[in-house]
N, C-alpha and C positions, 0 to 999 in steps of 0.2 A: 531418467530422461523421459519415460513414457508419461509420468505424472505431469511433468512440465509441459509436454506437448499437448496433453489433454486439457490442462488449465488454460494455456494460451489459445487453444482452439475454442474452448467454451467462451472465453472473453470475446473473441472475434465474432463468434456466432450470435451471442447476445447483443452485441453492438449492431450487427447487420439486421437482426429482427427488429430492434428498436427503431432504426432508421426507416425500415420498410413500413412499419405500422404507424409511426407518429405523424407522417405527412398529412393524413386525412383527419387527424384529431384536432379538436378545438384546444388551443394552448391554455394552460393554467399560469404560465409565466416563470420569470426568473427568480432564483433564490441564492443566498449565500450561507455559508456555515463555517463553524470553527469547532475543533475538538482536540482532546488530548487524553493520554492514558499511558498504559504500559506496553512494552515491547519485549518479546522473548524470542531467542534463537535456539534451535536444536543444536546438539553437539556437531561440530564441524570437523571433517577430515581435511587437514591442510597438507598440500604438497609444496615442499620448499626445495627449490633448486639453487645450488651454490655455484660460485665461481669454480671453474675447472670441471664442471659436469657432474659433481656429486649430488645425491638426491636423498632427501629425508621426508618421510611421512609422519605427521604428528596429529594429535587430537586436541581440539580447542573446545573448552567449555565456556559458556557465556553467562554473565550475570543478567538479572532483570534490568532492562533499560527503560527509556521513555520515548514517546512519540508525540508530535504536535502536527496538526493538519488543518488546512484551510480549503474550502470548496466553493465553487460557483457552478450553478447548474440551471437546467430548465426542466420543468415538469409539464407533462401533457395530461389531459383529462381522461385518457385511456389507461391510467396507472403506470405508464412508462415515464422514466426520467433519465436524463443524462447529465453528467457533471465532470468538471475538471478538478482533480484533487492534487494538491501540492503537500507533501508530507516530509518531515525530517525525523529520523530515528537515530538514537545513540545507544550503543551497548558496549560494555567493557568485558574483558575476558582474561583468563589465565591459561597458559600452555600447561596441559596435564603433565607432560614430560619434563617441563622446566618451570616450576612454580614462580621463580624469580622474574620471569618475563611477563609483562603485562601488555595488553593490547587494547585498542579502541577501534570500533567500527562505527563510522558515521555515514548515513545515507540520506540523499535528497531525491525523492521519487516524484515523477510527474505522470499521473495516471488519468486516462479517460475511462470513467466508470459508467456502466449502464445498470439501472435498477428496475425491478418490477415490484410495485407496491401492492400489498394484499390487505385491504381494510379488515380489521377485526371487530371494530366498533366505531362509533362516531369520533372517539378520541385516540384509539390505538391502531397502529399500522405495523405490519411485519413486512420486511423487504428482503429480497435476495438480489444479488448483483455480482458482476464481474468487471474487471478492469484490465487494461493493457496499456503499456507505456514504457518508460525508461527509468533507470535508477543510477544515479551518480554515487559511487561508493568510494569512501576513503578508509584506508587501513593503516593504523599506526602501531609500531612496535617499540616498547621501552624495556630496558634502559638504553637500548642501542641507538634509538632515534634514527632509524634507517630513513633515507631519503626516498620513500616509496611514492610513486605517482598514483593518481586516482584512476578509476576505471568506470566506464559508462556502459551499461548492459541492458538488454531487453528484460522486461519484467511483466509479470501477470499476477492477478490476485482474485480471490473469491471473497465475497462479503455477505454477511448476514446482519440484519439491523432491525431494531424495534424502536418505534417512535411514539411519543405521546404529545398530543396537541395542547400546548399550554394556553394558546389563544388562537384566533383565526389565522394569524400570520407567523406564529412562533411555535416551533416544535423542539422538544427535548428528546434526544435519542442516545442509545447505546448500540455499539456494533462490534463485530469481530472481523478481522482481516487476516487472511492467509496469503502471504506474499512469497513468490518464488522468482528467481532471476537466473539468467545464464551465469555460469561460473565466472566471477571476476578474476583477473590476473593483475598482480601488483609487482612492478619491476623497480628495483633499486636503481635510481637515476645515476648513482655514483659507480654502479657496477651492473651493467645491463644483463649479465648472465645470472644475477641473483634475483630470484622472483618467488612470489607466493601465489597460490591458487587454491580456492576452496568453494564449497557449496554455500549458498545463502538461502535459508528457509526460515521465514519469520512469521510469528504470530503477534497480533496486536489487539488489544481491547481498549476502546475509547468511549468517552461520554462527550456529547457535544450539543450545540444549539444550531438550529436552522431557521432562517428568517426569510419569508417571502418579501420580495422587493415591491410588490404591489398587490393590493387585495383582489381576490377573485370577484367577478361580477355576481351580484345576488340574483337568484332565479326570479323570473317574472311571476307575479301572483296569478293564481288561476282566474279565469274569466268568471264574472258573476253569473 
């Protein structure tokens, strides 16, 4: 819980600093991006409540999954930028105590990210960032095909990114995301007292392209 509170606090603080400092800076403009890669979950402790009040705790291990993301943002000339990120993650897992049971976890997150770009050279840039938003999570259990509803929870993430300028308006980048959310709870719609709850801690590594929607103004030549 302390880690989650610190992460959400860092995301909110970085967002506030960006808003406070960007107002007086000359804008560099809008950009869009697309990325994809791998998604990993740590081992989850699942709390399963049954009809009649009985309760079982189980351990869930997850296989490597995938993630796809799209972004739209705005960059300022003071090295700050802000973006909206929409991402979809998919992971499959097996119950350690019951190997015959397979599960799927699907997530659609909407995050407001803030970055600070650190130029390393005319071509290379290192960025650190944080984001805050929401995560719509779907949890499916087979072969029972339980009629579980979805849950929407608060989410926060930390980001590290390195970019390479392919051209004046195109960047190739790789990044790492660490995402945490409030614990989702999934209720069996056919039996409201049958529910699942567990922690979501996700790691993702992606490669993507970012494109400036308009070229920056060229600096004026020095006077003769």
